[in-house]
GULUM-65170 format. One line per field, with one value per atom (N, C-alpha, C, O): atom name; x negated, y, z negated. Coordinates in steps of 0.1 Angstrom, whole numbers. Each point is the difference from the previous one (the first is absolute). Layout:
at: [CA ...]
c1: [X ...]
c2: [Y ...]
c3: [Z ...]
! end
This chain:
at: [N CA C O N CA C O N CA C O N CA C O N CA C O N CA C O N CA C O N CA C O N CA C O N CA C O N CA C O N CA C O N CA C O N CA C O N CA C O N CA C O N CA C O N CA C O N CA C O N CA C O N CA C O N CA C O N CA C O N CA C O N CA C O N CA C O N CA C O N CA C O N CA C O N CA C O N CA C O N CA C O N CA C O N CA C O N CA C O N CA C O N CA C O N CA C O N CA C O N CA C O N CA C O N CA C O N CA C O N CA C O N CA C O N CA C O N CA C O N CA C O N CA C O N CA C O N CA C O N CA C O N CA C O N CA C O N CA C O N CA C O N CA C O N CA C O N CA C O N CA C O N CA C O N CA C O N CA C O N CA C O N CA C O N CA C O N CA C O N CA C O N CA C O N CA C O N CA C O N CA C O N CA C O N CA C O N CA C O N CA C O N CA C O N CA C O N CA C O N CA C O N CA C O N CA C O N CA C O N CA C O N CA C O N CA C O N CA C O N CA C O N CA C O N CA C O N CA C O N CA C O N CA C O N CA C O N CA C O N CA C O N CA C O N CA C O N CA C O N CA C O N CA C O N CA C O N CA C O N CA C O N CA C O N CA C O N CA C O N CA C O N CA C O N CA C O N CA C O N CA C O N CA C O N CA C O N CA C O N CA C O N CA C O N CA C O N CA C O N CA C O N CA C O N CA C O N CA C O N CA C O N CA C O N CA C O N CA C O N CA C O N CA C O N CA C O N CA C O N CA C O N CA C O N CA C O N CA C O N CA C O N CA C O N CA C O N CA C O N CA C O N CA C O N CA C O N CA C O N CA C O N CA C O N CA C O N CA C O N CA C O N CA C O N CA C O N CA C O N CA C O N CA C O N CA C O N CA C O N CA C O N CA C O N CA C O N CA C O N CA C O N CA C O N CA C O N CA C O N CA C O N CA C O N CA C O N CA C O N CA C O N CA C O N CA C O N CA C O N CA C O N CA C O N CA C O N CA C O N CA C O N CA C O N CA C O N CA C O N CA C O N CA C O N CA C O N CA C O N CA C O N CA C O N CA C O N CA C O N CA C O N CA C O N CA C O N CA C O N CA C O N CA C O N CA C O N CA C O N CA C O N CA C O N CA C O N CA C O N CA C O N CA C O N CA C O N CA C O N CA C O N CA C O N CA C O N CA C O N CA C O N CA C O N CA C O N CA C O N CA C O N CA C O N CA C O N CA C O N CA C O N CA C O N CA C O N CA C O N CA C O N CA C O N CA C O N CA C O N CA C O N CA C O N CA C O N CA C O N CA C O N CA C O N CA C O N CA C O N CA C O N CA C O N CA C O N CA C O N CA C O N CA C O N CA C O N CA C O N CA C O N CA C O N CA C O N CA C O N CA C O N CA C O N CA C O N CA C O N CA C O N CA C O N CA C O N CA C O N CA C O N CA C O N CA C O N CA C O N CA C O N CA C O N CA C O N CA C O N CA C O N CA C O N CA C O N CA C O N CA C O N CA C O N CA C O N CA C O N CA C O N CA C O N CA C O N CA C O N CA C O]
c1: [26 9 -8 -12 19 -7 6 7 -11 3 15 6 0 15 8 9 -13 7 -2 10 -22 -3 7 5 -4 6 15 6 0 15 3 10 -17 3 -4 8 -19 -4 12 3 2 10 13 7 -3 13 0 10 -21 -1 0 3 -7 1 14 2 7 14 3 11 -20 3 8 -3 12 7 -8 -5 2 -10 6 7 -9 3 -14 -7 5 -13 2 10 -18 2 -11 -12 15 -10 6 12 -21 5 9 10 -13 8 1 -8 18 1 1 -4 9 2 -13 -1 -10 -13 -8 -10 15 -6 10 3 3 12 -4 8 -22 -4 5 4 -5 4 15 3 6 14 3 8 -16 2 -4 7 -18 -4 10 4 0 10 13 6 -1 12 -2 9 -20 -3 -1 5 -11 -1 11 0 10 11 -5 5 -14 -6 9 7 -8 7 -7 -5 3 -8 8 5 -4 6 -10 -7 6 -9 7 11 -17 7 -10 -12 18 -8 -4 8 -21 -5 -13 -9 9 -12 -4 6 -17 -4 -5 -1 -1 -5 12 -2 14 12 8 4 -2 9 14 5 1 13 1 9 -19 0 -1 7 -15 -2 13 5 2 12 11 7 -6 10 -2 9 -21 -3 3 7 -11 2 15 5 2 14 8 11 -16 7 -2 7 -15 -2 9 -3 14 10 -5 4 -11 -4 -12 -8 6 -12 -13 0 -10 -13 -9 -3 0 -9 -14 -8 3 -14 -1 7 -16 -4 -15 -9 7 -14 -3 6 -14 -4 -12 -11 13 -10 -2 -10 19 -1 -13 -4 -3 -13 -5 3 -11 -7 -14 -4 -4 -15 -5 3 -12 -7 -15 -3 -6 -14 -8 4 -13 -9 -7 4 -14 -8 9 9 -12 7 0 10 -21 -1 8 6 -5 6 15 7 -2 13 10 -1 11 9 8 3 -1 7 14 4 3 13 -1 10 -21 -1 -2 5 -13 -2 14 3 5 13 9 7 -7 9 -3 9 -22 -3 4 4 -6 4 15 6 2 14 6 9 -14 5 -5 8 -21 -5 2 3 -3 2 14 7 -4 14 11 10 -12 10 2 12 -23 2 7 9 -12 6 15 8 -4 14 8 10 -16 7 1 10 -21 0 11 7 -7 10 15 9 -8 14 5 12 -22 5 -2 7 -15 -2 12 1 8 12 8 3 0 8 -8 5 -19 -8 -1 1 -3 0 13 0 11 13 2 6 -10 2 -11 2 -12 -12 -6 -3 1 -7 -3 7 -18 -4 -15 -7 3 -14 -3 7 -18 -5 -14 -9 7 -13 -4 6 -17 -6 -12 -10 11 -11 -10 2 -14 -10 -11 3 -15 -11 -13 0 -10 -13 -5 -8 14 -4 7 -3 11 5 -10 3 -13 -10 -14 -10 8 -13 1 7 -12 0 -12 -11 14 -10 3 12 -22 1 1 -7 16 8 14 9 -6 13 4 9 -15 2 15 5 2 14 9 8 -10 7 -3 9 -22 -4 7 5 -5 7 14 5 2 14 2 9 -18 1 -5 5 -15 -4 12 3 5 12 10 6 -4 10 -5 8 -21 -5 3 4 -7 2 14 3 6 14 6 9 -14 5 -4 8 -21 -5 8 3 0 8 14 5 1 14 1 9 -19 0 2 8 -15 2 13 6 -1 13 12 9 -9 12 -1 10 -22 0 10 5 -3 10 14 9 -6 13 -1 9 -19 -1 -2 5 -11 -2 -15 -9 6 -14 -5 8 -20 -7 -13 -8 6 -13 -5 7 -20 -8 -6 -6 8 -6 -11 4 -16 -11 -7 -10 15 -7 -13 -3 -6 -12 3 10 -20 2 8 -4 17 9 3 -1 6 2 13 10 -9 12 -3 -12 22 -2 -8 -8 11 -8 -15 -8 5 -14 -7 -11 18 -6 -1 -9 18 -2 -13 -6 2 -12 -12 -10 11 -11 -2 -11 21 -2 -4 9 -22 -4 0 -5 10 -1 -14 -7 4 -13 -1 10 -22 -2 -13 -10 8 -12 -8 -12 19 -6 -1 7 -16 -2 10 2 4 8 12 3 4 12 -4 7 -17 -4 -4 4 -13 -5 11 0 9 10 10 5 -3 8 -6 7 -20 -7 1 2 -2 2 14 1 9 14 0 6 -11 0 -7 5 -16 -7 7 1 6 8 12 3 3 12 -4 9 -21 -4 4 2 -2 5 11 -2 14 10 7 2 1 9 14 2 8 13 8 -3 12 8 9 5 -3 7 -7 7 -20 -7 6 2 2 6 15 5 2 14 2 9 -18 2 -3 6 -15 -3 11 4 2 12 11 6 -3 10 -4 9 -21 -4 2 4 -7 2 15 3 5 15 4 8 -11 5 -6 6 -18 -7 3 -1 6 3 -13 1 -12 -12 1 7 -15 -1 -14 -3 -5 -13 2 9 -17 2 -7 7 -19 -7 -2 -4 5 -1 -8 3 -12 -9 3 -5 12 3 -11 -8 7 -10 -14 -2 -7 -13 -10 -10 13 -10 2 -8 20 4 -9 -6 7 -8 -15 -6 0 -15 -3 -10 18 -2 1 -9 19 2 -11 -5 1 -11 -13 -8 5 -12 -1 -10 21 1 -3 -7 13 -1 -15 -4 -4 -14 -9 -11 16 -7 4 12 -21 5 3 -2 8 6 -11 2 -14 -10 -5 -3 2 -4 10 -3 16 11 -1 1 -4 -1 -12 1 -12 -12 2 -5 13 3 8 -3 12 8 -8 3 -14 -8 -12 -8 7 -11 0 10 -22 -1 6 1 3 6 -7 6 -19 -8 1 2 -5 0 14 2 8 14 4 6 -8 3 -7 5 -18 -8 6 0 4 6 13 3 6 12 -3 7 -16 -4 -5 3 -12 -6 10 1 8 9 13 5 -1 13 -1 9 -21 -1 7 3 0 8 -9 -7 6 -8 8 7 -8 9 -8 6 -19 -9 4 2 0 4 -11 1]
c2: [-28 5 6 1 3 4 13 7 -4 12 1 11 -22 0 4 8 -14 3 14 7 -2 14 10 10 -13 9 0 11 -22 0 9 7 -8 8 14 9 -6 14 7 11 -18 7 1 10 -21 1 10 7 -6 10 15 9 -8 13 3 10 -20 3 -6 1 -9 -6 -13 -7 4 -12 -11 0 -10 -11 -13 -5 -2 -14 -8 0 -6 -7 -15 -6 1 -14 -9 4 -17 -10 -14 -1 -8 -14 -6 -6 7 -6 9 -1 10 9 -7 6 -18 -6 -3 -1 -1 -3 12 -1 13 13 10 9 -11 8 14 8 -6 12 13 9 -8 12 3 11 -21 2 4 9 -15 4 14 7 -2 14 9 10 -13 8 2 11 -22 0 8 8 -10 7 15 8 -4 15 5 12 -20 4 6 11 -18 5 -4 -10 18 -3 -11 3 -15 -10 -13 -5 -2 -13 -10 2 -13 -11 -10 -4 1 -9 -11 1 -12 -11 2 3 -5 1 -8 2 -11 -7 4 -3 11 6 -10 3 -15 -11 -5 -8 11 -6 10 10 -13 9 1 11 -22 0 8 7 -8 7 15 8 -4 14 6 10 -18 5 1 10 -20 1 11 7 -5 11 13 8 -4 13 2 11 -22 1 3 6 -10 2 14 4 4 14 9 2 2 7 14 5 2 14 0 -9 20 2 -1 5 -11 -1 12 0 9 11 -3 5 -14 -3 -16 -6 1 -14 -1 6 -12 -2 -15 -8 4 -14 -3 5 -12 -3 -15 -4 -4 -14 -5 2 -10 -5 -11 -1 -8 -11 1 6 -12 1 -15 -7 4 -12 3 10 -17 3 -13 -10 10 -12 2 8 -16 1 -4 -8 12 -3 -15 -6 -1 -14 -8 -10 15 -8 3 -8 20 4 -9 0 -6 -8 8 12 -17 7 5 10 -19 4 13 8 -6 12 12 11 -12 10 4 12 -22 3 7 9 -14 5 15 8 -4 14 9 11 -16 8 1 11 -22 1 10 8 -8 9 15 9 -8 14 7 12 -19 6 -2 10 -22 -2 4 4 -5 5 15 4 3 15 2 9 -16 2 -3 7 -18 -4 12 4 2 10 13 7 -4 12 -1 9 -21 -2 1 3 -6 0 14 3 7 14 9 10 -13 9 4 12 -21 4 11 10 -11 11 13 11 -13 12 8 12 -20 6 7 11 -17 5 13 9 -8 12 10 11 -15 9 5 12 -21 3 -13 -10 11 -12 1 8 -17 -1 -15 -7 3 -14 1 6 -12 0 -15 -8 5 -14 0 8 -16 -1 -9 -13 18 -8 -2 -4 7 -1 5 1 2 3 -12 0 -12 -13 0 -9 19 2 8 2 3 8 -6 4 -13 -5 -15 -5 -3 -14 -6 4 -13 -5 -14 -4 -4 -13 1 8 -16 -11 3 -8 20 5 1 7 -16 1 -1 8 -18 -2 12 5 0 11 13 7 -5 11 0 10 -22 -1 4 7 -11 4 15 6 0 15 7 11 -16 6 0 10 -21 0 10 6 -4 10 14 8 -6 13 3 11 -21 1 3 9 -17 2 13 6 -2 12 12 9 -9 11 1 11 -23 0 5 8 -12 4 15 6 0 14 8 10 -13 7 -3 9 -21 -3 8 4 -3 5 15 6 0 15 8 9 -12 8 -1 8 -19 -1 5 -3 11 6 -11 3 -14 -10 0 -2 5 1 -14 -8 5 -12 2 9 -17 2 -13 -10 10 -11 4 10 -18 2 -11 -12 16 -9 0 6 -14 0 -7 -8 12 -7 -11 -6 4 -10 7 9 -14 5 -12 -12 15 -10 -6 3 -13 -8 -15 -4 -3 -15 -6 -8 14 -5 3 -9 21 3 -9 -4 1 -8 -15 -7 3 -14 -1 -10 21 0 -2 -6 11 -2 -14 -4 -5 -14 -8 -5 5 -5 -15 -6 -1 -14 -5 8 -21 -5 1 -2 4 2 -4 0 -4 -3 13 0 11 13 9 -2 11 9 11 5 -1 12 0 9 -21 0 3 8 -14 2 14 6 0 13 11 10 -12 9 0 10 -22 -1 8 7 -8 8 15 8 -4 14 5 11 -19 4 0 9 -19 0 12 7 -3 12 13 9 -8 11 2 11 -22 0 3 1 0 4 14 5 3 14 1 6 -11 -2 12 10 -10 10 -6 -10 16 -6 1 9 -18 0 13 3 4 13 10 9 -11 9 -1 10 -22 -2 5 6 -9 4 15 4 3 15 5 10 -16 4 -3 8 -20 -3 10 4 -1 10 14 6 -2 12 0 10 -21 -2 2 8 -14 1 14 5 1 13 12 11 -13 12 2 11 -21 1 -1 4 -9 0 -10 -10 14 -9 -7 -6 8 -7 -15 -5 -1 -15 -8 -8 10 -8 8 12 -20 6 -9 -12 17 -8 3 11 -19 3 -4 -10 17 -4 5 5 -5 5 -8 5 -18 -9 -3 -5 8 -4 8 -6 19 8 -2 -1 -1 -3 -13 -1 -9 -13 2 -5 12 1 9 -3 13 9 -7 2 -11 -7 -10 -1 -6 -9 8 -5 17 7 5 4 -4 5 -11 3 -15 -12 -3 0 -4 -6 -14 -6 0 -14 -10 -9 10 -9 1 -9 22 2 -6 -5 7 -6 -15 -6 -1 -14 -4 -10 17 -3 2 -8 18 2 -12 -4 -1 -11 -13 -9 9 -13 0 -9 20 0 -12 -5 1 -9 6 12 -20 4 11 11 -12 9 14 10 -10 12 7 12 -21 5 7 11 -17 6 13 10 -10 13 11 11 -15 10 6 12 -21 5 10 10 -13 9 13 10 -11 12 8 13 -19 8 5 10 -18 3 2 4 -7 1 -10 1 -13 -10 -12 -5 1 -11 -12 -4 -3 -12 -13 -11 12 -12 -8 5 -18 -9 0 -7]
c3: [-138 10 12 -1 11 12 6 -7 19 6 3 -1 5 2 -12 0 -11 -13 -4 -3 4 -4 10 -5 17 10 -2 0 -3 -2 -12 1 -12 -11 2 -4 11 3 8 -3 13 8 -7 1 -8 -7 -11 -2 -5 -11 6 -7 20 6 6 6 -8 5 13 5 2 12 -2 -10 19 -1 6 11 -19 3 1 -9 20 2 -1 10 -21 -2 3 -6 14 4 -4 -2 0 -3 3 2 0 4 -10 4 -17 -10 -12 -9 9 -11 -14 -10 9 -13 -6 -12 20 -5 -5 -6 10 -4 -4 7 -19 -4 -6 -3 1 -7 7 -7 20 7 -2 -3 4 -2 -14 -3 -7 -14 -3 -7 13 -2 6 -5 17 7 -8 -1 -4 -8 -13 -4 -3 -12 2 -8 19 3 9 3 0 9 13 4 2 13 12 -1 12 12 8 11 -17 6 0 -11 22 1 5 10 -16 4 9 -3 15 9 4 -1 6 5 14 9 -6 13 2 -8 17 4 13 10 -9 13 10 12 -17 9 8 10 -13 6 8 -6 18 9 -7 0 -4 -5 -13 -2 -7 -12 2 -6 16 3 6 -5 14 5 -11 0 -8 -11 -10 -4 1 -10 5 -6 18 6 3 -1 5 3 -13 1 -12 -13 -5 -9 15 -4 9 12 -18 8 5 11 -19 3 9 0 7 9 -9 -11 17 -7 5 12 -21 4 1 8 -18 -1 -2 -8 16 -2 -5 6 -17 -5 1 -8 17 2 -10 3 -13 -10 -2 -6 10 -3 6 11 -19 4 -8 -12 18 -8 4 10 -19 2 0 -9 18 0 3 7 -14 3 0 -7 16 2 13 9 -7 13 12 -2 13 12 2 4 -7 2 -10 4 -16 -11 -2 -6 10 -3 8 13 -19 8 10 -3 15 10 -4 4 -12 -5 -8 -1 -6 -8 9 -3 14 9 6 2 2 6 -10 4 -16 -10 -3 -1 0 -3 11 -2 15 11 1 4 -7 0 -10 4 -16 -10 3 1 0 0 13 0 11 13 6 2 0 6 -9 4 -17 -10 2 0 2 2 13 1 9 13 -1 6 -12 -2 -6 4 -15 -7 8 0 7 9 11 3 3 10 -5 7 -20 -6 -2 1 -4 -3 12 0 10 11 8 3 0 8 -6 7 -20 -6 -3 1 -3 -2 14 0 10 14 3 6 -9 4 -8 5 -18 -8 2 -4 11 3 -13 -1 -8 -13 -7 1 -9 -7 -3 5 -14 -4 -3 -7 13 -2 -6 6 -17 -7 -1 -7 13 -1 -10 3 -13 -9 6 0 4 5 -11 -11 14 -9 7 12 -20 7 7 9 -13 7 14 8 -5 14 9 11 -18 7 -2 8 -17 -3 -1 -10 19 -1 -7 2 -12 -8 -5 -1 -1 -5 -16 -6 0 5 3 -2 6 2 15 4 4 14 4 8 -13 4 -5 7 -19 -5 8 3 0 8 13 5 1 14 -1 9 -20 -1 -1 5 -13 -2 13 3 4 13 9 7 -7 8 -4 9 -22 -5 5 4 -5 4 15 4 4 14 5 7 -13 5 -6 6 -18 -6 8 2 2 9 13 5 1 12 -2 8 -19 -3 -2 4 -11 -3 13 0 11 12 7 7 -9 6 -6 8 -21 -6 -4 -5 6 -3 8 -6 19 7 -6 3 -11 -7 -14 -8 4 -13 -11 -11 14 -10 -4 9 -21 -5 -4 -5 8 -3 -7 4 -14 -8 -5 -2 1 -6 -13 -1 -10 -13 -1 1 -4 0 -13 -2 -8 -13 0 9 -18 -3 -10 0 -9 -11 -11 -7 5 -10 -9 3 -15 -10 2 -7 15 3 -2 -1 0 -1 12 -2 13 12 -1 3 -8 -1 -11 2 -13 -10 5 -4 13 6 8 0 7 8 -9 4 -17 -9 -4 -5 7 -3 13 7 -4 12 0 -10 20 1 4 6 -9 4 16 7 -2 14 4 -7 20 6 3 3 -4 4 -13 -9 9 -12 -1 -11 22 -1 -10 -6 6 -9 -15 -7 2 -14 -3 -9 18 -3 3 -7 16 3 -12 -4 -2 -12 -11 -8 6 -10 2 -9 22 3 -4 -6 8 -5 -15 -6 0 -15 -6 -9 15 -5 3 -9 20 4 -9 -4 0 -8 -15 -8 5 -14 -2 -11 22 -1 11 10 -14 10 5 -7 20 6 0 6 -12 -2 14 8 -6 12 1 11 -22 1 9 5 -3 9 14 7 -3 13 0 9 -20 -2 1 7 -13 0 14 4 3 14 9 8 -10 9 -3 10 -22 -3 7 6 -6 6 15 6 0 15 3 9 -17 3 -2 8 -19 -4 8 1 3 6 15 5 2 14 9 11 -17 8 12 -1 11 12 0 10 -20 -1 1 -7 14 2 -11 -6 2 -9 -13 -1 -10 -14 -9 0 -7 -9 -15 -4 -3 -14 -9 2 -13 -11 3 12 -22 2 8 4 -2 6 15 7 -2 14 10 9 -10 9 0 11 -22 0 7 7 -9 6 15 8 -3 14 6 11 -18 5 0 10 -20 0 12 7 -4 11 13 9 -8 12 2 12 -22 1 5 4 -3 5 14 3 6 13 -3 -10 21 -2 -4 -8 14 -3 -15 -6 2 -14 -10 -10 14 -8 -1 -11 22 0 -8 -8 9 -8 -15 -8 4 -14 -5 -12 19 -5 0 -8 16 1 -9 0 -8 -10 -9 -3 -2 -11 -13 -1 -8 -12 -7 -4 1 -7 7 -7 20 7 1 0 1 1 -13 0 -12 -12 -2 -6 10 -1 8 -4 16 9 -5 1 -7 -6 -11 -1 -8 -11 6 -5 15 6 7 -2 10 8 -7 3 -13 -7 -15 -6 1 -15 -7 -12 18 -6 -3 9 -22 -4 0 -9 20 2 -2 0 -2 -1 -12 -11 13 -12 -10 -11]
! end
């Protein structure tokens, strides 16, 4: 399960009325089954964030005002810039970035009219740290970061709070997929996959993000960026300690030097 599943249950168990959306609820019935068993105020709805028509239909079907929007829908693709099919680059941008924009545009008119609301966009430390072989995914999250920061200034006069949640490596299906590196002409996919595998040996659960999202909603905070779990802030701080050229050089290291640097800097034994 992932951050969306954990967040929906976290909020519903706290008494919030939750409309949880997914492309095909029939393929993932677990959330609805748990909600029914626990008698939670949670309704599962169909929503494909890639589709203008689906977004319009879903939000039109919600009769009550939406107080909080959590944009969490996302897909992950990984591979070198040279080898990744262009359709994969387009797909990850459509879901992760344009999907968020579609949903924000759907709720903003009524939030602005009521002069209250909260929008939380689930980004990633990959929205602040670009690395191979996650270039396309990072680009989508960089885009989410940029538009969210711009939106925060636009809507604060209307009392609409905006926040970014930036998880590090958490134990989700997406993270485990990264551990299965495809064959590549470049060394980065295999060794980055090993880094994820090693990190997931001591996993940070997605509930770390879910509890933080609940805290943002309930606390009334105006803080823009939030780093859930124990590994997000250290990764961001470490990247900030390097200038751009040092960062490029770190990614360009040969395998032996790279694995040694990961163990030295993070204490993670990722070497195969």
